[in-house]
A tleap script that builds the chain and sets N, CA, C and O, in Angstrom:
source leaprc.protein.ff14SB
mol = sequence {
  NMET THR THR ARG ARG GLU MET PRO ARG MET
  LEU ARG VAL THR PHE GLU PHE THR ILE PRO
  PRO GLY THR PRO THR ASN VAL ARG THR ASP
  LYS ARG THR ALA ALA VAL ASP ALA MET ARG
  ALA ALA VAL ALA ALA ILE ALA GLY ARG ALA
  LEU PRO PRO GLU THR SER LEU THR VAL ARG
  ASP GLU TRP ALA TYR ALA LEU HIE ASP ARG
  THR THR GLY PRO VAL THR LEU GLY PRO PRO
  THR ASP PRO ALA CTHR
}
set mol.1.N position { -29.895 -10.644 32.784 }
set mol.1.CA position { -30.714 -10.231 31.214 }
set mol.1.C position { -29.762 -9.310 31.188 }
set mol.1.O position { -29.381 -8.687 32.180 }
set mol.2.N position { -29.343 -9.185 30.079 }
set mol.2.CA position { -28.835 -7.900 29.175 }
set mol.2.C position { -29.835 -7.395 28.718 }
set mol.2.O position { -30.595 -8.326 28.986 }
set mol.3.N position { -30.348 -6.800 28.327 }
set mol.3.CA position { -31.522 -6.131 27.176 }
set mol.3.C position { -31.328 -5.663 26.297 }
set mol.3.O position { -30.233 -5.135 26.489 }
set mol.4.N position { -31.835 -5.295 24.714 }
set mol.4.CA position { -31.281 -4.818 24.303 }
set mol.4.C position { -30.154 -3.732 24.340 }
set mol.4.O position { -28.939 -3.815 24.161 }
set mol.5.N position { -31.331 -2.244 24.758 }
set mol.5.CA position { -31.247 -0.863 25.392 }
set mol.5.C position { -29.488 -1.523 26.259 }
set mol.5.O position { -28.812 -1.254 25.267 }
set mol.6.N position { -28.513 -2.065 27.190 }
set mol.6.CA position { -28.279 -1.990 28.528 }
set mol.6.C position { -27.337 -2.956 26.675 }
set mol.6.O position { -26.482 -2.106 26.427 }
set mol.7.N position { -27.227 -3.685 25.946 }
set mol.7.CA position { -26.105 -4.117 25.032 }
set mol.7.C position { -25.307 -2.826 24.333 }
set mol.7.O position { -25.540 -1.871 23.592 }
set mol.8.N position { -23.997 -3.563 25.209 }
set mol.8.CA position { -22.979 -2.331 24.190 }
set mol.8.C position { -22.733 -1.892 22.729 }
set mol.8.O position { -22.864 -2.463 21.647 }
set mol.9.N position { -22.544 -1.318 22.905 }
set mol.9.CA position { -22.507 -0.864 21.277 }
set mol.9.C position { -21.795 -0.281 20.969 }
set mol.9.O position { -21.882 0.855 21.435 }
set mol.10.N position { -20.758 -0.494 20.141 }
set mol.10.CA position { -19.703 0.938 19.753 }
set mol.10.C position { -19.920 0.671 18.015 }
set mol.10.O position { -20.145 -0.401 17.454 }
set mol.11.N position { -19.771 2.006 17.422 }
set mol.11.CA position { -19.051 2.477 16.290 }
set mol.11.C position { -17.838 2.585 15.922 }
set mol.11.O position { -17.173 3.132 16.801 }
set mol.12.N position { -17.139 2.258 14.848 }
set mol.12.CA position { -15.928 2.191 14.694 }
set mol.12.C position { -14.740 2.618 13.263 }
set mol.12.O position { -13.714 2.006 12.967 }
set mol.13.N position { -15.040 3.250 12.914 }
set mol.13.CA position { -14.653 4.467 11.876 }
set mol.13.C position { -12.671 4.757 11.932 }
set mol.13.O position { -11.850 5.396 12.591 }
set mol.14.N position { -12.728 3.641 10.575 }
set mol.14.CA position { -10.753 3.654 10.905 }
set mol.14.C position { -10.340 4.339 9.198 }
set mol.14.O position { -10.631 3.901 8.085 }
set mol.15.N position { -9.574 5.542 9.607 }
set mol.15.CA position { -9.298 6.454 7.999 }
set mol.15.C position { -7.686 5.454 8.229 }
set mol.15.O position { -7.506 4.900 9.313 }
set mol.16.N position { -6.702 5.339 7.179 }
set mol.16.CA position { -5.533 4.975 7.247 }
set mol.16.C position { -4.876 5.645 5.451 }
set mol.16.O position { -5.310 5.353 4.337 }
set mol.17.N position { -4.036 6.331 5.729 }
set mol.17.CA position { -3.315 7.539 4.839 }
set mol.17.C position { -2.303 7.123 4.465 }
set mol.17.O position { -1.582 7.763 5.230 }
set mol.18.N position { -1.394 6.343 3.678 }
set mol.18.CA position { -0.335 6.216 2.796 }
set mol.18.C position { 0.138 7.754 2.278 }
set mol.18.O position { -0.310 8.501 1.408 }
set mol.19.N position { 1.154 7.853 3.144 }
set mol.19.CA position { 2.204 8.564 2.233 }
set mol.19.C position { 2.762 7.955 1.095 }
set mol.19.O position { 3.339 6.889 1.308 }
set mol.20.N position { 2.715 8.577 -0.634 }
set mol.20.CA position { 3.400 7.615 -1.631 }
set mol.20.C position { 4.333 7.724 -0.899 }
set mol.20.O position { 4.437 8.544 0.013 }
set mol.21.N position { 5.408 6.603 -1.342 }
set mol.21.CA position { 6.543 6.258 -1.724 }
set mol.21.C position { 7.363 7.362 -2.544 }
set mol.21.O position { 6.794 7.672 -3.590 }
set mol.22.N position { 8.635 8.060 -2.293 }
set mol.22.CA position { 9.378 8.798 -2.531 }
set mol.22.C position { 9.498 10.021 -2.596 }
set mol.22.O position { 10.429 10.712 -3.012 }
set mol.23.N position { 7.834 10.466 -1.873 }
set mol.23.CA position { 7.516 11.640 -1.078 }
set mol.23.C position { 9.479 11.958 -0.876 }
set mol.23.O position { 10.422 11.198 -0.658 }
set mol.24.N position { 9.335 13.856 -1.148 }
set mol.24.CA position { 10.535 13.971 -0.838 }
set mol.24.C position { 10.641 14.702 0.552 }
set mol.24.O position { 10.839 15.880 0.254 }
set mol.25.N position { 10.622 14.636 1.349 }
set mol.25.CA position { 10.593 14.708 2.908 }
set mol.25.C position { 9.284 14.480 4.032 }
set mol.25.O position { 8.074 14.670 3.912 }
set mol.26.N position { 10.055 14.027 5.072 }
set mol.26.CA position { 9.353 13.538 5.586 }
set mol.26.C position { 8.021 13.883 6.084 }
set mol.26.O position { 7.774 14.820 5.326 }
set mol.27.N position { 6.812 13.753 6.969 }
set mol.27.CA position { 5.656 14.441 6.995 }
set mol.27.C position { 5.918 14.821 8.797 }
set mol.27.O position { 5.489 14.086 9.686 }
set mol.28.N position { 7.029 16.645 9.157 }
set mol.28.CA position { 6.617 17.005 10.552 }
set mol.28.C position { 5.093 16.718 11.559 }
set mol.28.O position { 3.877 16.539 11.507 }
set mol.29.N position { 6.286 16.845 12.457 }
set mol.29.CA position { 4.822 15.603 13.675 }
set mol.29.C position { 3.944 17.118 13.823 }
set mol.29.O position { 2.742 17.344 13.965 }
set mol.30.N position { 5.069 17.961 13.723 }
set mol.30.CA position { 3.544 19.582 14.006 }
set mol.30.C position { 2.480 19.391 12.980 }
set mol.30.O position { 1.437 19.709 13.552 }
set mol.31.N position { 2.198 19.021 11.709 }
set mol.31.CA position { 2.008 18.672 10.198 }
set mol.31.C position { 0.507 17.450 11.068 }
set mol.31.O position { -0.641 17.694 11.438 }
set mol.32.N position { 1.599 15.838 11.060 }
set mol.32.CA position { 0.462 15.353 11.649 }
set mol.32.C position { -0.596 15.772 12.355 }
set mol.32.O position { -1.775 15.918 12.031 }
set mol.33.N position { 0.101 15.984 13.581 }
set mol.33.CA position { -0.791 16.591 15.270 }
set mol.33.C position { -1.872 17.465 14.885 }
set mol.33.O position { -2.713 17.725 15.747 }
set mol.34.N position { -1.957 17.824 14.046 }
set mol.34.CA position { -2.676 19.775 13.343 }
set mol.34.C position { -3.733 18.928 12.491 }
set mol.34.O position { -4.936 18.835 12.731 }
set mol.35.N position { -2.961 18.276 11.352 }
set mol.35.CA position { -4.225 17.424 10.943 }
set mol.35.C position { -5.129 16.042 12.015 }
set mol.35.O position { -6.353 15.915 12.020 }
set mol.36.N position { -4.435 15.410 12.596 }
set mol.36.CA position { -5.312 14.746 13.855 }
set mol.36.C position { -6.632 15.472 14.260 }
set mol.36.O position { -7.791 15.109 14.057 }
set mol.37.N position { -5.935 17.137 15.191 }
set mol.37.CA position { -5.925 17.731 15.683 }
set mol.37.C position { -7.635 18.692 14.931 }
set mol.37.O position { -8.565 19.255 15.508 }
set mol.38.N position { -7.430 18.532 13.953 }
set mol.38.CA position { -9.077 18.761 12.941 }
set mol.38.C position { -10.149 17.692 12.673 }
set mol.38.O position { -11.349 17.535 12.897 }
set mol.39.N position { -9.281 17.127 12.170 }
set mol.39.CA position { -9.804 15.554 11.724 }
set mol.39.C position { -10.709 15.058 12.944 }
set mol.39.O position { -11.818 14.530 12.854 }
set mol.40.N position { -9.709 15.459 14.551 }
set mol.40.CA position { -10.471 14.361 15.895 }
set mol.40.C position { -11.878 15.853 15.825 }
set mol.40.O position { -13.076 15.692 16.054 }
set mol.41.N position { -11.249 17.060 15.479 }
set mol.41.CA position { -12.957 18.306 15.687 }
set mol.41.C position { -14.396 18.076 15.106 }
set mol.41.O position { -15.315 17.588 15.764 }
set mol.42.N position { -14.506 18.564 13.531 }
set mol.42.CA position { -14.637 17.538 12.510 }
set mol.42.C position { -15.053 16.109 12.638 }
set mol.42.O position { -15.721 15.637 11.717 }
set mol.43.N position { -14.800 15.495 13.477 }
set mol.43.CA position { -15.877 13.557 13.878 }
set mol.43.C position { -15.844 14.381 14.325 }
set mol.43.O position { -15.757 15.180 13.393 }
set mol.44.N position { -15.847 15.141 15.558 }
set mol.44.CA position { -16.802 15.396 16.476 }
set mol.44.C position { -18.115 16.457 16.807 }
set mol.44.O position { -19.047 16.591 17.600 }
set mol.45.N position { -17.596 17.002 15.807 }
set mol.45.CA position { -19.116 18.036 15.539 }
set mol.45.C position { -20.240 16.606 14.867 }
set mol.45.O position { -21.140 15.983 15.431 }
set mol.46.N position { -19.676 16.501 13.467 }
set mol.46.CA position { -20.945 15.805 13.291 }
set mol.46.C position { -21.336 14.266 14.436 }
set mol.46.O position { -22.504 13.877 14.451 }
set mol.47.N position { -20.477 13.666 15.142 }
set mol.47.CA position { -20.444 12.421 15.698 }
set mol.47.C position { -21.782 13.691 17.247 }
set mol.47.O position { -22.622 13.243 18.028 }
set mol.48.N position { -21.479 14.729 17.098 }
set mol.48.CA position { -22.607 15.023 18.319 }
set mol.48.C position { -24.146 15.726 17.226 }
set mol.48.O position { -25.330 15.528 17.498 }
set mol.49.N position { -23.863 16.154 16.587 }
set mol.49.CA position { -24.787 15.731 15.640 }
set mol.49.C position { -25.733 14.676 14.962 }
set mol.49.O position { -26.702 15.170 14.385 }
set mol.50.N position { -25.644 13.596 14.937 }
set mol.50.CA position { -25.223 12.105 14.682 }
set mol.50.C position { -26.051 11.682 15.879 }
set mol.50.O position { -27.272 11.535 15.931 }
set mol.51.N position { -25.001 11.490 16.983 }
set mol.51.CA position { -25.671 10.225 18.176 }
set mol.51.C position { -25.870 11.045 18.890 }
set mol.51.O position { -25.628 12.252 18.855 }
set mol.52.N position { -26.480 10.215 19.814 }
set mol.52.CA position { -26.817 10.291 21.402 }
set mol.52.C position { -26.270 11.184 21.622 }
set mol.52.O position { -25.295 11.581 20.984 }
set mol.53.N position { -26.948 11.911 22.930 }
set mol.53.CA position { -25.811 13.045 22.868 }
set mol.53.C position { -25.079 12.388 24.375 }
set mol.53.O position { -24.481 13.292 24.958 }
set mol.54.N position { -25.005 11.184 25.037 }
set mol.54.CA position { -24.201 10.678 25.604 }
set mol.54.C position { -23.316 9.653 25.458 }
set mol.54.O position { -22.863 8.966 26.374 }
set mol.55.N position { -22.955 9.511 23.713 }
set mol.55.CA position { -22.023 8.762 23.546 }
set mol.55.C position { -20.138 9.607 23.820 }
set mol.55.O position { -19.734 10.725 24.139 }
set mol.56.N position { -19.476 8.238 23.454 }
set mol.56.CA position { -17.490 9.412 23.583 }
set mol.56.C position { -17.542 8.889 22.547 }
set mol.56.O position { -18.196 8.201 21.763 }
set mol.57.N position { -16.348 9.593 22.824 }
set mol.57.CA position { -15.570 9.613 21.394 }
set mol.57.C position { -13.705 9.662 21.660 }
set mol.57.O position { -13.023 10.531 22.202 }
set mol.58.N position { -13.248 8.151 20.930 }
set mol.58.CA position { -11.876 7.253 21.662 }
set mol.58.C position { -11.165 8.362 19.817 }
set mol.58.O position { -11.413 8.115 18.636 }
set mol.59.N position { -10.573 9.134 20.245 }
set mol.59.CA position { -9.548 9.205 19.283 }
set mol.59.C position { -7.735 8.057 19.114 }
set mol.59.O position { -7.384 7.647 20.221 }
set mol.60.N position { -6.837 7.655 18.018 }
set mol.60.CA position { -6.252 6.673 18.806 }
set mol.60.C position { -5.606 7.223 17.342 }
set mol.60.O position { -6.336 7.298 16.353 }
set mol.61.N position { -3.762 7.711 17.269 }
set mol.61.CA position { -3.336 8.027 15.689 }
set mol.61.C position { -2.260 7.647 16.187 }
set mol.61.O position { -1.729 7.591 17.297 }
set mol.62.N position { -2.048 7.402 15.180 }
set mol.62.CA position { -0.350 6.382 15.024 }
set mol.62.C position { 0.283 6.927 13.718 }
set mol.62.O position { -0.099 6.946 12.548 }
set mol.63.N position { 1.407 7.370 14.365 }
set mol.63.CA position { 2.880 7.398 12.643 }
set mol.63.C position { 3.951 5.897 12.572 }
set mol.63.O position { 4.412 5.505 13.645 }
set mol.64.N position { 4.228 5.274 11.534 }
set mol.64.CA position { 4.267 4.145 11.728 }
set mol.64.C position { 5.243 3.936 10.244 }
set mol.64.O position { 4.758 4.508 9.268 }
set mol.65.N position { 6.235 3.362 10.059 }
set mol.65.CA position { 6.728 3.085 9.229 }
set mol.65.C position { 6.809 1.889 8.693 }
set mol.65.O position { 7.772 1.137 8.844 }
set mol.66.N position { 5.676 1.613 7.952 }
set mol.66.CA position { 5.029 0.015 7.146 }
set mol.66.C position { 6.447 -0.551 6.013 }
set mol.66.O position { 6.593 -0.463 4.794 }
set mol.67.N position { 7.666 -1.369 7.559 }
set mol.67.CA position { 8.665 -1.477 6.648 }
set mol.67.C position { 8.062 -2.808 6.220 }
set mol.67.O position { 8.332 -3.408 5.180 }
set mol.68.N position { 7.331 -3.129 7.030 }
set mol.68.CA position { 6.749 -5.111 6.360 }
set mol.68.C position { 5.334 -4.920 6.901 }
set mol.68.O position { 4.882 -4.710 8.026 }
set mol.69.N position { 4.769 -5.079 5.607 }
set mol.69.CA position { 3.282 -5.241 5.893 }
set mol.69.C position { 2.414 -5.622 4.524 }
set mol.69.O position { 2.020 -5.047 3.509 }
set mol.70.N position { 2.340 -7.427 5.342 }
set mol.70.CA position { 1.174 -7.919 4.330 }
set mol.70.C position { 0.625 -7.766 4.156 }
set mol.70.O position { 0.368 -8.487 3.193 }
set mol.71.N position { -0.786 -6.655 4.506 }
set mol.71.CA position { -2.086 -7.143 3.471 }
set mol.71.C position { -2.663 -6.879 2.246 }
set mol.71.O position { -2.342 -6.026 1.419 }
set mol.72.N position { -3.922 -8.044 2.199 }
set mol.72.CA position { -4.436 -8.084 1.498 }
set mol.72.C position { -5.348 -6.975 0.624 }
set mol.72.O position { -5.817 -5.953 1.124 }
set mol.73.N position { -5.501 -7.364 -0.726 }
set mol.73.CA position { -6.271 -6.810 -0.745 }
set mol.73.C position { -8.136 -7.096 -1.060 }
set mol.73.O position { -8.203 -8.318 -1.193 }
set mol.74.N position { -9.277 -6.636 -1.189 }
set mol.74.CA position { -10.048 -7.675 -0.588 }
set mol.74.C position { -10.322 -8.869 -1.714 }
set mol.74.O position { -9.839 -9.280 -2.769 }
set mol.75.N position { -11.848 -9.269 -0.433 }
set mol.75.CA position { -10.874 -11.005 -0.775 }
set mol.75.C position { -13.154 -11.019 -0.733 }
set mol.75.O position { -14.025 -10.463 -0.063 }
set mol.76.N position { -13.110 -11.838 -1.690 }
set mol.76.CA position { -14.989 -11.432 -1.738 }
set mol.76.C position { -14.728 -13.127 -1.161 }
set mol.76.O position { -13.762 -13.883 -1.268 }
set mol.77.N position { -15.962 -13.263 -0.576 }
set mol.77.CA position { -16.119 -15.089 0.096 }
set mol.77.C position { -17.576 -14.828 -0.407 }
set mol.77.O position { -18.228 -13.789 -0.518 }
set mol.78.N position { -17.903 -16.367 -0.718 }
set mol.78.CA position { -18.952 -16.693 -1.687 }
set mol.78.C position { -19.152 -17.963 -1.433 }
set mol.78.O position { -18.302 -18.671 -0.892 }
set mol.79.N position { -20.365 -18.389 -1.825 }
set mol.79.CA position { -20.330 -19.808 -2.050 }
set mol.79.C position { -19.318 -21.004 -1.673 }
set mol.79.O position { -18.277 -20.470 -2.059 }
set mol.80.N position { -19.003 -22.002 -1.282 }
set mol.80.CA position { -17.744 -22.857 -2.224 }
set mol.80.C position { -17.911 -22.985 -2.921 }
set mol.80.O position { -19.095 -23.056 -3.250 }
set mol.81.N position { -16.807 -23.156 -3.923 }
set mol.81.CA position { -16.997 -23.206 -5.299 }
set mol.81.C position { -16.976 -24.732 -5.263 }
set mol.81.O position { -16.992 -25.127 -4.097 }
set mol.82.N position { -16.945 -25.747 -6.190 }
set mol.82.CA position { -17.311 -27.080 -6.447 }
set mol.82.C position { -15.689 -26.947 -7.098 }
set mol.82.O position { -15.211 -26.237 -7.982 }
set mol.83.N position { -15.110 -28.013 -6.180 }
set mol.83.CA position { -13.542 -28.425 -6.610 }
set mol.83.C position { -13.515 -29.979 -7.901 }
set mol.83.O position { -13.120 -31.136 -7.764 }
set mol.84.N position { -13.971 -29.435 -8.757 }
set mol.84.CA position { -13.922 -30.674 -9.735 }
set mol.84.C position { -15.145 -29.864 -11.146 }
set mol.84.O position { -15.916 -30.535 -11.832 }
set mol.85.N position { -14.955 -28.126 -11.249 }
set mol.85.CA position { -14.803 -27.207 -11.529 }
set mol.85.C position { -13.984 -26.967 -12.058 }
set mol.85.O position { -13.796 -25.802 -12.410 }
savepdb mol mol.pdb
quit
């Protein structure tokens, strides 16, 4: 049986940056990679102070063109509504 200390735990934090439509030029690769490297270093420094020393960090960065993105806004879930009202 797995004890609480042996149970796998993970903290996932996601940042998504959207380049505004109509921006006249694309973001150059060297600028993007420099931004990712700076964020990686900053997050590692903060995590190193706040989390146990054995904690590992994995960084995934992706550059994509969102030609078809059907992401919805937040949806507040609550108790079922009465269909009669």
